MMTF fields as JSON, N, C-alpha, C and O atoms, coordinates in Angstrom:
{
  "mmtfVersion": "1.0.0",
  "mmtfProducer": "UNKNOWN",
  "numBonds": 187,
  "numAtoms": 188,
  "numGroups": 47,
  "numChains": 1,
  "numModels": 1,
  "chainsPerModel": [1],
  "groupsPerChain": [47],
  "chainIdList": ["A"],
  "bondAtomList": [4, 2, 8, 6, 12, 10, 16, 14, 20, 18, 24, 22, 28, 26, 32, 30, 36, 34, 40, 38, 44, 42, 48, 46, 52, 50, 56, 54, 60, 58, 64, 62, 68, 66, 72, 70, 76, 74, 80, 78, 84, 82, 88, 86, 92, 90, 96, 94, 100, 98, 104, 102, 108, 106, 112, 110, 116, 114, 120, 118, 124, 122, 128, 126, 132, 130, 136, 134, 140, 138, 144, 142, 148, 146, 152, 150, 156, 154, 160, 158, 164, 162, 168, 166, 172, 170, 176, 174, 180, 178, 184, 182],
  "bondOrderList": [1, 1, 1, 1, 1, 1, 1, 1, 1, 1, 1, 1, 1, 1, 1, 1, 1, 1, 1, 1, 1, 1, 1, 1, 1, 1, 1, 1, 1, 1, 1, 1, 1, 1, 1, 1, 1, 1, 1, 1, 1, 1, 1, 1, 1, 1],
  "groupList": [{"groupName": "MET", "atomNameList": ["N", "CA", "C", "O"], "elementList": ["N", "C", "C", "O"], "formalChargeList": [0, 0, 0, 0], "bondAtomList": [1, 0, 2, 1, 3, 2], "bondOrderList": [1, 1, 2], "singleLetterCode": "M", "chemCompType": "L-PEPTIDE LINKING"}, {"groupName": "LYS", "atomNameList": ["N", "CA", "C", "O"], "elementList": ["N", "C", "C", "O"], "formalChargeList": [0, 0, 0, 0], "bondAtomList": [1, 0, 2, 1, 3, 2], "bondOrderList": [1, 1, 2], "singleLetterCode": "K", "chemCompType": "L-PEPTIDE LINKING"}, {"groupName": "ASN", "atomNameList": ["N", "CA", "C", "O"], "elementList": ["N", "C", "C", "O"], "formalChargeList": [0, 0, 0, 0], "bondAtomList": [1, 0, 2, 1, 3, 2], "bondOrderList": [1, 1, 2], "singleLetterCode": "N", "chemCompType": "L-PEPTIDE LINKING"}, {"groupName": "LEU", "atomNameList": ["N", "CA", "C", "O"], "elementList": ["N", "C", "C", "O"], "formalChargeList": [0, 0, 0, 0], "bondAtomList": [1, 0, 2, 1, 3, 2], "bondOrderList": [1, 1, 2], "singleLetterCode": "L", "chemCompType": "L-PEPTIDE LINKING"}, {"groupName": "THR", "atomNameList": ["N", "CA", "C", "O"], "elementList": ["N", "C", "C", "O"], "formalChargeList": [0, 0, 0, 0], "bondAtomList": [1, 0, 2, 1, 3, 2], "bondOrderList": [1, 1, 2], "singleLetterCode": "T", "chemCompType": "L-PEPTIDE LINKING"}, {"groupName": "ALA", "atomNameList": ["N", "CA", "C", "O"], "elementList": ["N", "C", "C", "O"], "formalChargeList": [0, 0, 0, 0], "bondAtomList": [1, 0, 2, 1, 3, 2], "bondOrderList": [1, 1, 2], "singleLetterCode": "A", "chemCompType": "L-PEPTIDE LINKING"}, {"groupName": "PHE", "atomNameList": ["N", "CA", "C", "O"], "elementList": ["N", "C", "C", "O"], "formalChargeList": [0, 0, 0, 0], "bondAtomList": [1, 0, 2, 1, 3, 2], "bondOrderList": [1, 1, 2], "singleLetterCode": "F", "chemCompType": "L-PEPTIDE LINKING"}, {"groupName": "SER", "atomNameList": ["N", "CA", "C", "O"], "elementList": ["N", "C", "C", "O"], "formalChargeList": [0, 0, 0, 0], "bondAtomList": [1, 0, 2, 1, 3, 2], "bondOrderList": [1, 1, 2], "singleLetterCode": "S", "chemCompType": "L-PEPTIDE LINKING"}, {"groupName": "GLN", "atomNameList": ["N", "CA", "C", "O"], "elementList": ["N", "C", "C", "O"], "formalChargeList": [0, 0, 0, 0], "bondAtomList": [1, 0, 2, 1, 3, 2], "bondOrderList": [1, 1, 2], "singleLetterCode": "Q", "chemCompType": "L-PEPTIDE LINKING"}, {"groupName": "ILE", "atomNameList": ["N", "CA", "C", "O"], "elementList": ["N", "C", "C", "O"], "formalChargeList": [0, 0, 0, 0], "bondAtomList": [1, 0, 2, 1, 3, 2], "bondOrderList": [1, 1, 2], "singleLetterCode": "I", "chemCompType": "L-PEPTIDE LINKING"}, {"groupName": "ARG", "atomNameList": ["N", "CA", "C", "O"], "elementList": ["N", "C", "C", "O"], "formalChargeList": [0, 0, 0, 0], "bondAtomList": [1, 0, 2, 1, 3, 2], "bondOrderList": [1, 1, 2], "singleLetterCode": "R", "chemCompType": "L-PEPTIDE LINKING"}, {"groupName": "HIS", "atomNameList": ["N", "CA", "C", "O"], "elementList": ["N", "C", "C", "O"], "formalChargeList": [0, 0, 0, 0], "bondAtomList": [1, 0, 2, 1, 3, 2], "bondOrderList": [1, 1, 2], "singleLetterCode": "H", "chemCompType": "L-PEPTIDE LINKING"}, {"groupName": "VAL", "atomNameList": ["N", "CA", "C", "O"], "elementList": ["N", "C", "C", "O"], "formalChargeList": [0, 0, 0, 0], "bondAtomList": [1, 0, 2, 1, 3, 2], "bondOrderList": [1, 1, 2], "singleLetterCode": "V", "chemCompType": "L-PEPTIDE LINKING"}, {"groupName": "GLY", "atomNameList": ["N", "CA", "C", "O"], "elementList": ["N", "C", "C", "O"], "formalChargeList": [0, 0, 0, 0], "bondAtomList": [1, 0, 2, 1, 3, 2], "bondOrderList": [1, 1, 2], "singleLetterCode": "G", "chemCompType": "PEPTIDE LINKING"}, {"groupName": "PRO", "atomNameList": ["N", "CA", "C", "O"], "elementList": ["N", "C", "C", "O"], "formalChargeList": [0, 0, 0, 0], "bondAtomList": [1, 0, 2, 1, 3, 2], "bondOrderList": [1, 1, 2], "singleLetterCode": "P", "chemCompType": "L-PEPTIDE LINKING"}, {"groupName": "ASP", "atomNameList": ["N", "CA", "C", "O"], "elementList": ["N", "C", "C", "O"], "formalChargeList": [0, 0, 0, 0], "bondAtomList": [1, 0, 2, 1, 3, 2], "bondOrderList": [1, 1, 2], "singleLetterCode": "D", "chemCompType": "L-PEPTIDE LINKING"}],
  "groupTypeList": [0, 1, 2, 1, 3, 4, 3, 3, 5, 6, 7, 5, 8, 1, 9, 2, 10, 8, 11, 9, 8, 0, 9, 3, 5, 9, 9, 5, 3, 5, 0, 3, 12, 12, 7, 5, 13, 5, 14, 3, 15, 13, 13, 13, 14, 13, 9],
  "groupIdList": [1, 2, 3, 4, 5, 6, 7, 8, 9, 10, 11, 12, 13, 14, 15, 16, 17, 18, 19, 20, 21, 22, 23, 24, 25, 26, 27, 28, 29, 30, 31, 32, 33, 34, 35, 36, 37, 38, 39, 40, 41, 42, 43, 44, 45, 46, 47],
  "secStructList": [7, 2, 2, 2, 2, 2, 2, 2, 2, 2, 2, 2, 2, 2, 7, 7, 2, 2, 2, 2, 2, 2, 2, 2, 2, 2, 2, 2, 2, 2, 2, 2, 2, 2, 2, 2, 6, 1, 7, 7, 1, 1, 1, 1, 7, 7, 7],
  "xCoordList": [3.499, 4.297, 4.041, 3.951, 3.926, 3.688, 2.327, 2.171, 1.335, 0.004, 0.023, -0.665, 0.814, 0.902, 1.549, 1.118, 2.589, 3.24, 2.299, 2.275, 1.533, 0.569, -0.509, -0.899, -0.989, -2.003, -1.458, -2.151, -0.202, 0.425, 0.586, 0.319, 1.012, 1.178, -0.172, -0.273, -1.202, -2.529, -3.094, -3.71, -2.887, -3.399, -2.595, -3.136, -1.326, -0.512, -0.981, -0.828, -1.539, -2.036, -3.288, -3.593, -4.022, -5.243, -4.954, -5.83, -3.732, -3.385, -3.193, -2.364, -3.957, -3.813, -3.375, -3.093, -3.319, -2.798, -3.663, -3.141, -4.972, -5.865, -5.618, -5.687, -5.331, -5.037, -3.776, -3.733, -2.757, -1.496, -1.705, -1.182, -2.463, -2.729, -3.514, -3.248, -4.473, -5.263, -4.388, -4.51, -3.516, -2.622, -1.687, -1.473, -1.123, -0.226, -0.967, -0.407, -2.215, -3.0, -3.284, -3.222, -3.592, -3.848, -2.58, -2.632, -1.441, -0.172, 0.137, 0.584, -0.1, 0.162, -0.734, -0.27, -1.999, -2.903, -2.499, -2.574, -2.072, -1.633, -0.387, -0.269, 0.535, 1.738, 1.385, 2.002, 0.408, -0.027, -0.63, -0.356, -1.444, -2.064, -1.002, -1.06, -0.041, 1.009, 1.874, 2.232, 2.207, 3.078, 2.345, 2.985, 1.015, 0.256, 0.369, 0.265, 0.577, 0.695, 2.127, 2.382, 3.062, 4.471, 4.825, 4.304, 5.695, 6.114, 7.006, 7.682, 6.986, 7.825, 9.284, 9.613, 10.162, 11.591, 12.117, 11.767, 12.922, 13.445, 12.817, 11.693, 13.519, 13.047, 12.334, 11.919, 12.188, 11.596, 10.093, 9.49, 9.496, 8.042, 7.347, 7.747, 6.318, 5.58, 4.556, 4.309, 3.98, 2.967, 1.617, 0.608],
  "yCoordList": [9.876, 10.737, 12.205, 13.051, 12.493, 13.871, 14.351, 15.518, 13.447, 13.822, 14.172, 15.096, 13.429, 13.713, 15.061, 15.8, 15.388, 16.692, 17.821, 18.871, 17.604, 18.611, 18.806, 19.937, 17.715, 17.805, 18.509, 19.316, 18.201, 18.853, 20.354, 21.16, 20.721, 22.133, 22.85, 23.994, 22.175, 22.783, 22.981, 24.009, 21.999, 22.125, 23.155, 23.791, 23.331, 24.335, 25.744, 26.669, 25.914, 27.221, 27.603, 28.788, 26.61, 26.891, 27.393, 27.979, 27.171, 27.598, 29.113, 29.64, 29.792, 31.236, 31.664, 30.825, 32.957, 33.496, 33.116, 32.894, 33.036, 32.677, 31.248, 30.967, 30.345, 28.967, 28.907, 28.206, 29.645, 29.647, 30.241, 29.714, 31.334, 31.953, 31.009, 30.946, 30.277, 29.351, 28.201, 27.793, 27.688, 26.606, 27.076, 26.359, 28.273, 28.806, 29.051, 28.828, 29.507, 29.729, 28.403, 28.337, 27.358, 26.05, 25.507, 24.944, 25.672, 25.216, 25.984, 25.395, 27.306, 28.111, 27.686, 27.599, 27.425, 26.975, 25.609, 25.366, 24.721, 23.399, 23.505, 22.799, 24.375, 24.556, 25.149, 24.797, 26.039, 26.633, 25.573, 25.557, 24.69, 23.632, 22.668, 22.252, 22.317, 21.388, 22.012, 21.344, 23.281, 23.92, 24.218, 24.397, 24.275, 24.533, 23.362, 23.558, 22.157, 20.994, 20.649, 19.651, 21.468, 21.17, 21.485, 22.446, 20.698, 20.985, 22.226, 22.578, 22.864, 24.042, 23.634, 22.604, 24.449, 24.169, 24.659, 25.757, 23.889, 24.249, 23.379, 22.906, 23.164, 22.253, 22.898, 22.211, 24.225, 24.939, 24.739, 24.139, 25.243, 25.133, 25.976, 27.105, 25.412, 26.106, 27.059, 27.065, 27.843, 28.814, 28.144, 28.764],
  "zCoordList": [-31.1, -30.245, -30.579, -29.689, -31.881, -32.302, -31.808, -31.45, -31.788, -31.324, -29.838, -29.403, -29.063, -27.622, -27.367, -26.482, -28.14, -27.983, -28.377, -27.735, -29.423, -29.85, -28.793, -28.504, -28.219, -27.172, -25.941, -25.323, -25.581, -24.428, -24.671, -23.779, -25.847, -26.179, -26.18, -25.738, -26.674, -26.716, -25.315, -25.031, -24.436, -23.074, -22.284, -21.378, -22.606, -21.922, -22.287, -21.49, -23.458, -23.865, -23.083, -22.95, -22.562, -21.818, -20.405, -19.767, -19.908, -18.553, -18.565, -19.308, -17.746, -17.691, -16.297, -15.441, -16.076, -14.824, -13.638, -12.546, -13.825, -12.72, -12.253, -11.057, -13.183, -12.795, -11.942, -10.931, -12.353, -11.606, -10.223, -9.241, -10.13, -8.828, -7.93, -6.73, -8.479, -7.685, -7.17, -6.015, -8.022, -7.602, -6.505, -5.527, -6.649, -5.621, -4.311, -3.238, -4.381, -3.163, -2.456, -1.229, -3.205, -2.605, -1.959, -0.865, -2.632, -2.056, -0.778, 0.206, -0.784, 0.406, 1.57, 2.707, 1.299, 2.358, 2.894, 4.098, 2.01, 2.448, 3.32, 4.321, 2.95, 3.76, 5.118, 6.124, 5.16, 6.419, 7.328, 8.529, 6.77, 7.569, 8.098, 9.255, 7.257, 7.676, 8.766, 9.736, 8.608, 9.59, 10.893, 11.929, 10.86, 12.085, 13.046, 14.256, 12.548, 13.408, 13.76, 14.434, 13.309, 13.559, 15.011, 15.578, 15.611, 16.984, 17.042, 16.074, 18.184, 18.368, 18.46, 19.048, 17.874, 17.941, 19.292, 19.727, 19.934, 21.244, 22.309, 22.143, 23.386, 24.389, 25.562, 26.495, 25.519, 26.635, 26.713, 25.823, 27.777, 27.896, 26.83, 26.548, 26.259, 25.219, 25.806, 27.012, 24.956, 25.411, 25.362, 25.699]
}
């Protein structure tokens, strides 16, 4: 168990700001793609 915690702590130290920015950019792009296929709210005629 102690070895797993040590490994987790060691791998967490490798995460830097660029990794976080890349993950957030991928999440933002995925949300954009998902929302692009969403239906329009409201029952009126669409554009």
